[in-house]
MIBA-198314 format. One record per atom (N, C-alpha, C): residue number from 1; residue in one letter; chain; atom name; x, y, z. Coordinates in Angstrom, 3 decimals, always signed. Atoms other than C-alpha are relative to their C-alpha. Example, Ala and Ser with C-alpha at 12.3 -4.5 7.8 and 13.67 -1.06 7.14 Angstrom:
// residues 2
(1,a,A,N,(+0.890,-1.190,+0.000))
(1,a,A,CA,(+12.300,-4.500,+7.800))
(1,a,A,C,(+0.900,+1.200,+0.000))
(2,s,A,N,(-0.820,-1.190,-0.060))
(2,s,A,CA,(+13.670,-1.060,+7.140))
(2,s,A,C,(-0.770,+1.090,+0.730))
END
This chain:
// residues 120
(1,m,A,N,(+0.844,-1.172,+0.000))
(1,m,A,CA,(+0.000,+0.000,+0.000))
(1,m,A,C,(+0.891,+1.237,+0.000))
(2,s,A,N,(-0.836,-1.195,+0.100))
(2,s,A,CA,(+1.553,+3.284,-1.012))
(2,s,A,C,(-0.879,+1.242,+0.114))
(3,t,A,N,(+0.743,-1.264,-0.082))
(3,t,A,CA,(+0.594,+6.904,-0.642))
(3,t,A,C,(-0.471,+0.465,-1.372))
(4,m,A,N,(+0.434,-0.356,+1.350))
(4,m,A,CA,(+0.268,+7.143,-4.382))
(4,m,A,C,(-1.418,-0.502,-0.266))
(5,d,A,N,(+1.348,+0.531,+0.185))
(5,d,A,CA,(-2.865,+4.979,-4.193))
(5,d,A,C,(-1.044,+0.893,+0.657))
(6,h,A,N,(+0.939,-0.844,-0.740))
(6,h,A,CA,(-4.460,+7.340,-1.670))
(6,h,A,C,(+0.569,+1.416,+0.090))
(7,p,A,N,(-0.565,-1.352,-0.002))
(7,p,A,CA,(-3.612,+10.963,-2.559))
(7,p,A,C,(-0.520,+0.850,+1.150))
(8,e,A,N,(+0.529,-0.818,-1.097))
(8,e,A,CA,(-5.894,+12.379,+0.158))
(8,e,A,C,(+0.724,-0.276,+1.309))
(9,v,A,N,(-0.739,+0.342,-1.226))
(9,v,A,CA,(-3.912,+10.557,+2.886))
(9,v,A,C,(+1.325,+0.736,+0.022))
(10,s,A,N,(-1.305,-0.668,+0.054))
(10,s,A,CA,(-0.578,+11.970,+1.726))
(10,s,A,C,(-0.154,+1.507,+0.186))
(11,s,A,N,(+0.191,-1.439,-0.157))
(11,s,A,CA,(-1.969,+15.507,+1.509))
(11,s,A,C,(-0.335,+0.340,+1.450))
(12,k,A,N,(+0.307,-0.237,-1.412))
(12,k,A,CA,(-3.368,+15.219,+5.072))
(12,k,A,C,(+1.268,-0.083,+0.838))
(13,q,A,N,(-1.249,+0.134,-0.751))
(13,q,A,CA,(+0.003,+14.037,+6.347))
(13,q,A,C,(+0.891,+1.218,-0.219))
(14,e,A,N,(-0.799,-1.184,+0.289))
(14,e,A,CA,(+1.726,+16.950,+4.626))
(14,e,A,C,(-0.549,+1.208,+0.736))
(15,e,A,N,(+0.607,-1.118,-0.711))
(15,e,A,CA,(-0.767,+19.405,+6.140))
(15,e,A,C,(+0.321,-0.072,+1.484))
(16,i,A,N,(-0.302,+0.163,-1.427))
(16,i,A,CA,(-0.180,+17.979,+9.618))
(16,i,A,C,(+1.455,+0.359,+0.271))
(17,s,A,N,(-1.420,-0.293,-0.217))
(17,s,A,CA,(+3.593,+18.161,+9.263))
(17,s,A,C,(+0.287,+1.489,-0.185))
(18,i,A,N,(-0.182,-1.436,+0.206))
(18,i,A,CA,(+3.415,+21.732,+7.905))
(18,i,A,C,(-0.588,+0.768,+1.174))
(19,a,A,N,(+0.627,-0.670,-1.135))
(19,a,A,CA,(+1.046,+22.745,+10.716))
(19,a,A,C,(+0.865,-0.131,+1.245))
(20,s,A,N,(-0.840,+0.184,-1.187))
(20,s,A,CA,(+3.352,+21.270,+13.348))
(20,s,A,C,(+1.254,+0.864,-0.086))
(21,l,A,N,(-1.165,-0.869,+0.157))
(21,l,A,CA,(+6.277,+23.233,+11.905))
(21,l,A,C,(-0.355,+1.450,+0.274))
(22,e,A,N,(+0.412,-1.381,-0.209))
(22,e,A,CA,(+4.319,+26.471,+12.011))
(22,e,A,C,(-0.272,+0.293,+1.466))
(23,v,A,N,(+0.342,-0.211,-1.403))
(23,v,A,CA,(+3.256,+25.999,+15.644))
(23,v,A,C,(+1.255,+0.179,+0.847))
(24,q,A,N,(-1.213,-0.078,-0.801))
(24,q,A,CA,(+6.787,+25.554,+16.967))
(24,q,A,C,(+0.668,+1.353,-0.197))
(25,q,A,N,(-0.664,-1.290,+0.023))
(25,q,A,CA,(+8.303,+28.891,+17.859))
(25,q,A,C,(+1.284,-0.119,+0.818))
(26,p,A,N,(-1.238,+0.074,-0.785))
(26,p,A,CA,(+11.805,+29.476,+19.145))
(26,p,A,C,(-0.256,+0.472,+1.428))
(27,q,A,N,(+0.177,-0.366,-1.402))
(27,q,A,CA,(+11.992,+29.614,+22.917))
(27,q,A,C,(+0.796,+1.258,+0.301))
(28,q,A,N,(-0.683,-1.221,-0.380))
(28,q,A,CA,(+12.873,+32.963,+24.381))
(28,q,A,C,(+0.799,-0.255,+1.264))
(29,n,A,N,(-0.845,+0.145,-1.172))
(29,n,A,CA,(+15.697,+33.109,+26.872))
(29,n,A,C,(-0.476,+0.987,+1.060))
(30,k,A,N,(+0.549,-0.855,-1.045))
(30,k,A,CA,(+14.247,+34.440,+30.119))
(30,k,A,C,(+1.073,+0.469,+0.974))
(31,f,A,N,(-1.066,-0.348,-0.920))
(31,f,A,CA,(+17.602,+34.777,+31.847))
(31,f,A,C,(+0.927,+1.027,-0.638))
(32,k,A,N,(-0.962,-0.966,+0.500))
(32,k,A,CA,(+20.148,+37.541,+31.570))
(32,k,A,C,(+1.246,-0.726,-0.481))
(33,r,A,N,(-1.256,+0.577,+0.462))
(33,r,A,CA,(+23.343,+36.854,+29.730))
(33,r,A,C,(+0.990,-0.023,+1.159))
(34,p,A,N,(-0.894,+0.085,-1.161))
(34,p,A,CA,(+25.989,+35.668,+32.205))
(34,p,A,C,(+1.095,+1.055,-0.001))
(35,d,A,N,(-1.042,-1.018,+0.016))
(35,d,A,CA,(+28.486,+38.267,+31.024))
(35,d,A,C,(-0.514,+1.369,+0.432))
(36,k,A,N,(+0.560,-1.273,-0.438))
(36,k,A,CA,(+26.104,+41.028,+32.127))
(36,k,A,C,(-0.453,-0.023,+1.458))
(37,t,A,N,(+0.456,+0.054,-1.382))
(37,t,A,CA,(+25.219,+39.805,+35.621))
(37,t,A,C,(+1.066,+0.583,+0.915))
(38,a,A,N,(-0.917,-0.655,-0.932))
(38,a,A,CA,(+26.756,+41.579,+38.576))
(38,a,A,C,(+0.955,-1.000,+0.639))
(39,s,A,N,(-0.888,+0.978,-0.636))
(39,s,A,CA,(+28.139,+38.395,+40.139))
(39,s,A,C,(+1.126,-0.397,-0.944))
(40,h,A,N,(-1.042,+0.344,+0.973))
(40,h,A,CA,(+30.014,+37.546,+36.939))
(40,h,A,C,(+1.038,+1.121,-0.087))
(41,i,A,N,(-0.916,-1.139,+0.058))
(41,i,A,CA,(+31.506,+41.030,+36.802))
(41,i,A,C,(+0.858,+0.053,+1.255))
(42,m,A,N,(-0.769,+0.005,-1.247))
(42,m,A,CA,(+32.532,+40.812,+40.475))
(42,m,A,C,(+1.036,-1.119,+0.000))
(43,n,A,N,(-0.967,+1.096,+0.080))
(43,n,A,CA,(+34.198,+37.428,+39.851))
(43,n,A,C,(+1.188,+0.384,-0.876))
(44,i,A,N,(-1.087,-0.445,+0.877))
(44,i,A,CA,(+36.211,+38.926,+37.000))
(44,i,A,C,(+0.898,+0.998,+0.728))
(45,l,A,N,(-0.789,-0.987,-0.736))
(45,l,A,CA,(+37.294,+41.860,+39.185))
(45,l,A,C,(+0.812,-0.658,+1.108))
(46,d,A,N,(-0.729,+0.719,-1.044))
(46,d,A,CA,(+38.252,+39.497,+42.039))
(46,d,A,C,(+1.209,-0.723,-0.579))
(47,k,A,N,(-1.117,+0.715,+0.632))
(47,k,A,CA,(+40.406,+37.407,+39.684))
(47,k,A,C,(+1.110,+0.965,-0.408))
(48,e,A,N,(-1.006,-0.993,+0.382))
(48,e,A,CA,(+42.146,+40.533,+38.400))
(48,e,A,C,(+0.792,+0.465,+1.216))
(49,e,A,N,(-0.681,-0.436,-1.220))
(49,e,A,CA,(+42.929,+41.672,+41.954))
(49,e,A,C,(+0.920,-1.093,+0.543))
(50,v,A,N,(-0.828,+1.118,-0.465))
(50,v,A,CA,(+44.222,+38.208,+42.919))
(50,v,A,C,(+1.255,-0.108,-0.856))
(51,d,A,N,(-1.163,+0.051,+0.889))
(51,d,A,CA,(+46.504,+38.186,+39.874))
(51,d,A,C,(+0.977,+1.133,+0.300))
(52,k,A,N,(-0.846,-1.149,-0.313))
(52,k,A,CA,(+47.784,+41.644,+40.774))
(52,k,A,C,(+0.782,-0.232,+1.295))
(53,v,A,N,(-0.658,+0.258,-1.278))
(53,v,A,CA,(+48.560,+40.618,+44.379))
(53,v,A,C,(+1.036,-1.109,-0.142))
(54,q,A,N,(-0.958,+1.084,+0.201))
(54,q,A,CA,(+50.247,+37.385,+43.267))
(54,q,A,C,(+1.245,+0.489,-0.728))
(55,a,A,N,(-1.162,-0.544,+0.702))
(55,a,A,CA,(+52.508,+39.387,+40.967))
(55,a,A,C,(+0.872,+0.824,+0.942))
(56,e,A,N,(-0.745,-0.855,-0.920))
(56,e,A,CA,(+53.515,+41.718,+43.824))
(56,e,A,C,(+0.794,-0.796,+1.026))
(57,r,A,N,(-0.683,+0.736,-1.070))
(57,r,A,CA,(+54.398,+39.145,+46.499))
(57,r,A,C,(-0.257,-1.494,-0.131))
(58,e,A,N,(+0.128,+1.452,+0.029))
(58,e,A,CA,(+54.899,+35.426,+46.965))
(58,e,A,C,(-0.941,-0.439,+1.117))
(59,i,A,N,(+0.965,+0.494,-0.981))
(59,i,A,CA,(+52.007,+33.689,+48.721))
(59,i,A,C,(+0.253,-1.490,+0.195))
(60,p,A,N,(-0.281,+1.424,-0.217))
(60,p,A,CA,(+52.914,+30.360,+50.363))
(60,p,A,C,(-1.273,-0.835,-0.038))
(61,d,A,N,(+1.126,+0.933,-0.006))
(61,d,A,CA,(+50.700,+27.303,+50.103))
(61,d,A,C,(-0.392,-0.253,+1.452))
(62,i,A,N,(+0.461,+0.119,-1.385))
(62,i,A,CA,(+48.652,+27.336,+53.331))
(62,i,A,C,(-0.983,-1.146,+0.079))
(63,r,A,N,(+0.837,+1.185,-0.172))
(63,r,A,CA,(+47.115,+24.063,+54.484))
(63,r,A,C,(-0.495,-0.082,+1.440))
(64,p,A,N,(+0.460,+0.175,-1.385))
(64,p,A,CA,(+45.154,+22.971,+57.565))
(64,p,A,C,(+1.129,-0.519,+0.880))
(65,g,A,N,(-1.038,+0.402,-0.933))
(65,g,A,CA,(+47.433,+22.602,+60.586))
(65,g,A,C,(+1.217,+0.903,-0.026))
(66,y,A,N,(-1.137,-0.911,+0.079))
(66,y,A,CA,(+49.846,+25.377,+59.582))
(66,y,A,C,(-0.243,+1.177,+0.939))
(67,f,A,N,(+0.046,-1.219,-0.790))
(67,f,A,CA,(+50.606,+28.163,+62.044))
(67,f,A,C,(+0.653,+1.083,-0.843))
(68,i,A,N,(-0.522,-1.059,+0.863))
(68,i,A,CA,(+51.045,+31.387,+60.119))
(68,i,A,C,(+0.059,+1.318,+0.754))
(69,q,A,N,(-0.121,-1.341,-0.543))
(69,q,A,CA,(+52.077,+34.916,+60.925))
(69,q,A,C,(-0.283,+0.982,-1.128))
(70,l,A,N,(+0.366,-1.010,+0.990))
(70,l,A,CA,(+50.527,+37.838,+59.065))
(70,l,A,C,(+0.486,+1.367,+0.459))
(71,k,A,N,(-0.311,-1.403,-0.263))
(71,k,A,CA,(+51.927,+41.349,+58.889))
(71,k,A,C,(-1.013,+0.810,-0.793))
(72,v,A,N,(+1.138,-0.681,+0.612))
(72,v,A,CA,(+48.920,+43.546,+58.226))
(72,v,A,C,(+0.127,+1.502,+0.205))
(73,e,A,N,(+0.082,-1.449,-0.105))
(73,e,A,CA,(+48.659,+47.246,+57.507))
(73,e,A,C,(-1.437,+0.333,+0.372))
(74,a,A,N,(+1.356,-0.286,-0.464))
(74,a,A,CA,(+45.675,+48.453,+59.528))
(74,a,A,C,(-0.086,+1.431,+0.523))
(75,p,A,N,(+0.198,-1.374,-0.474))
(75,p,A,CA,(+45.193,+52.210,+59.656))
(75,p,A,C,(-1.280,+0.105,+0.829))
(76,e,A,N,(+1.134,-0.144,-0.913))
(76,e,A,CA,(+42.688,+53.501,+62.172))
(76,e,A,C,(-1.318,+0.245,-0.721))
(77,n,A,N,(+1.251,-0.311,+0.687))
(77,n,A,CA,(+40.154,+54.535,+59.553))
(77,n,A,C,(-0.574,-1.192,-0.759))
(78,k,A,N,(+0.523,+1.168,+0.694))
(78,k,A,CA,(+39.684,+50.995,+58.188))
(78,k,A,C,(-0.737,-0.911,+0.973))
(79,l,A,N,(+0.768,+0.951,-0.792))
(79,l,A,CA,(+37.132,+48.489,+59.459))
(79,l,A,C,(+0.287,-1.404,-0.498))
(80,f,A,N,(-0.219,+1.389,+0.367))
(80,f,A,CA,(+37.657,+44.734,+59.517))
(80,f,A,C,(-1.229,-0.807,+0.359))
(81,k,A,N,(+1.171,+0.844,-0.225))
(81,k,A,CA,(+34.929,+42.129,+59.277))
(81,k,A,C,(+0.424,-1.447,-0.177))
(82,y,A,N,(-0.325,+1.420,+0.091))
(82,y,A,CA,(+35.378,+38.427,+59.990))
(82,y,A,C,(-1.183,-0.705,-0.635))
(83,e,A,N,(+1.065,+0.699,+0.717))
(83,e,A,CA,(+33.374,+36.335,+57.533))
(83,e,A,C,(+0.242,-1.491,+0.069))
(84,r,A,N,(-0.130,+1.453,-0.053))
(84,r,A,CA,(+32.694,+32.628,+57.902))
(84,r,A,C,(-0.745,-0.606,-1.174))
(85,h,A,N,(+0.524,+0.730,+1.145))
(85,h,A,CA,(+32.076,+31.178,+54.464))
(85,h,A,C,(+1.184,-0.470,-0.820))
(86,c,A,N,(-1.068,+0.695,+0.724))
(86,c,A,CA,(+34.074,+29.342,+51.847))
(86,c,A,C,(+1.046,+0.935,-0.596))
(87,d,A,N,(-0.958,-0.903,+0.635))
(87,d,A,CA,(+35.732,+32.399,+50.262))
(87,d,A,C,(+0.742,+0.899,+0.985))
(88,s,A,N,(-0.567,-0.963,-0.935))
(88,s,A,CA,(+36.697,+34.229,+53.466))
(88,s,A,C,(+1.505,-0.163,+0.143))
(89,k,A,N,(-1.436,+0.208,-0.146))
(89,k,A,CA,(+40.136,+32.625,+53.764))
(89,k,A,C,(+0.746,+0.441,-1.250))
(90,a,A,N,(-0.638,-0.434,+1.240))
(90,a,A,CA,(+40.930,+33.294,+50.117))
(90,a,A,C,(+0.058,+1.527,-0.056))
(91,k,A,N,(-0.008,-1.459,-0.008))
(91,k,A,CA,(+39.940,+36.940,+50.513))
(91,k,A,C,(+1.066,+0.514,+0.958))
(92,c,A,N,(-1.004,-0.407,-0.975))
(92,c,A,CA,(+42.134,+37.180,+53.587))
(92,c,A,C,(+1.395,-0.206,-0.574))
(93,r,A,N,(-1.320,+0.327,+0.535))
(93,r,A,CA,(+45.070,+35.557,+51.780))
(93,r,A,C,(+0.433,+1.003,-1.066))
(94,y,A,N,(-0.336,-0.904,+1.092))
(94,y,A,CA,(+44.911,+37.921,+48.804))
(94,y,A,C,(-0.354,+1.452,+0.303))
(95,s,A,N,(+0.366,-1.361,-0.371))
(95,s,A,CA,(+43.951,+41.044,+50.729))
(95,s,A,C,(+1.179,+0.943,-0.243))
(96,p,A,N,(-1.106,-0.942,+0.209))
(96,p,A,CA,(+45.980,+44.121,+49.752))
(96,p,A,C,(+0.543,+0.570,+1.310))
(97,d,A,N,(-0.468,-0.497,-1.293))
(97,d,A,CA,(+46.275,+45.017,+53.470))
(97,d,A,C,(+1.090,-0.884,+0.595))
(98,i,A,N,(-1.013,+0.916,-0.527))
(98,i,A,CA,(+48.499,+41.978,+54.141))
(98,i,A,C,(+1.320,+0.298,-0.696))
(99,k,A,N,(-1.310,-0.332,+0.557))
(99,k,A,CA,(+52.149,+42.866,+53.683))
(99,k,A,C,(+0.908,-1.222,-0.085))
(100,e,A,N,(-0.878,+1.167,+0.009))
(100,e,A,CA,(+53.789,+39.517,+54.517))
(100,e,A,C,(-0.708,-1.178,+0.667))
(101,i,A,N,(+0.538,+1.234,-0.578))
(101,i,A,CA,(+52.784,+35.904,+55.245))
(101,i,A,C,(+1.170,-0.940,+0.245))
(102,k,A,N,(-1.044,+0.972,-0.341))
(102,k,A,CA,(+55.125,+33.496,+57.077))
(102,k,A,C,(-0.652,-1.249,+0.565))
(103,v,A,N,(+0.434,+1.264,-0.594))
(103,v,A,CA,(+54.530,+29.826,+57.826))
(103,v,A,C,(+0.960,-0.289,+1.138))
(104,l,A,N,(-0.855,+0.198,-1.164))
(104,l,A,CA,(+55.833,+29.366,+61.382))
(104,l,A,C,(+0.217,-1.473,+0.311))
(105,e,A,N,(-0.090,+1.398,-0.422))
(105,e,A,CA,(+55.066,+25.712,+62.058))
(105,e,A,C,(-1.010,-0.827,-0.781))
(106,k,A,N,(+0.893,+0.918,+0.699))
(106,k,A,CA,(+53.533,+22.719,+60.332))
(106,k,A,C,(-0.318,-1.153,+0.936))
(107,k,A,N,(+0.449,+1.092,-0.864))
(107,k,A,CA,(+51.495,+20.278,+62.427))
(107,k,A,C,(-0.798,-0.995,-0.818))
(108,r,A,N,(+0.794,+1.036,+0.651))
(108,r,A,CA,(+49.940,+16.997,+61.397))
(108,r,A,C,(-1.441,+0.127,+0.479))
(109,v,A,N,(+1.414,-0.146,-0.332))
(109,v,A,CA,(+46.152,+17.196,+61.296))
(109,v,A,C,(-0.636,-1.377,-0.003))
(110,k,A,N,(+0.688,+1.281,-0.098))
(110,k,A,CA,(+44.096,+14.227,+62.466))
(110,k,A,C,(-1.372,+0.127,-0.645))
(111,r,A,N,(+1.310,-0.009,+0.649))
(111,r,A,CA,(+41.045,+13.353,+60.417))
(111,r,A,C,(-1.098,-0.184,+1.036))
(112,a,A,N,(+1.128,+0.120,-0.913))
(112,a,A,CA,(+37.711,+13.709,+62.165))
(112,a,A,C,(-0.792,-1.272,-0.274))
(113,k,A,N,(+0.792,+1.178,+0.367))
(113,k,A,CA,(+35.999,+10.872,+60.278))
(113,k,A,C,(+0.951,-1.101,-0.448))
(114,l,A,N,(-0.966,+1.074,+0.233))
(114,l,A,CA,(+37.945,+7.631,+60.356))
(114,l,A,C,(-0.644,-1.182,-0.701))
(115,y,A,N,(+0.685,+1.071,+0.721))
(115,y,A,CA,(+35.883,+5.632,+57.882))
(115,y,A,C,(+0.972,-0.963,-0.663))
(116,y,A,N,(-0.953,+0.864,+0.676))
(116,y,A,CA,(+39.002,+4.246,+56.241))
(116,y,A,C,(+0.496,-1.120,+0.914))
(117,l,A,N,(-0.434,+1.045,-0.935))
(117,l,A,CA,(+39.717,+2.181,+59.411))
(117,l,A,C,(-0.991,-1.155,+0.099))
(118,r,A,N,(+1.019,+1.048,-0.108))
(118,r,A,CA,(+36.526,+0.105,+59.083))
(118,r,A,C,(+0.432,-1.295,-0.671))
(119,e,A,N,(-0.350,+1.180,+0.779))
(119,e,A,CA,(+38.014,-2.272,+56.527))
(119,e,A,C,(+1.250,-0.697,+0.516))
(120,i,A,N,(-1.240,+0.606,-0.521))
(120,i,A,CA,(+41.202,-2.993,+58.490))
(120,i,A,C,(-0.312,-1.083,+1.012))
END
């Protein structure tokens, strides 16, 4: 059985396929472009500042268990805020107010969760 035998069937199928193509419209993007959002711009500025600070002074690799000494420039007209979130230590490390970082002592850190001992 072919469509040539039934011309009305083939024309109906063509109309349906043409109608389905006409109904589909391109979806509109409801979100702002990521290069225009404020958080993206702030991330770019933060990276530029970090690169600038890294070029000025050597920053040692700081790991948990290290005792460090910071030499900080703190004029009386500046305010300091302690932040507890994932980026706070990175901001402190690359702050332009820090003049020097020294690693005084390295201690071994014990893991809190000892799941690796279960199989022994």
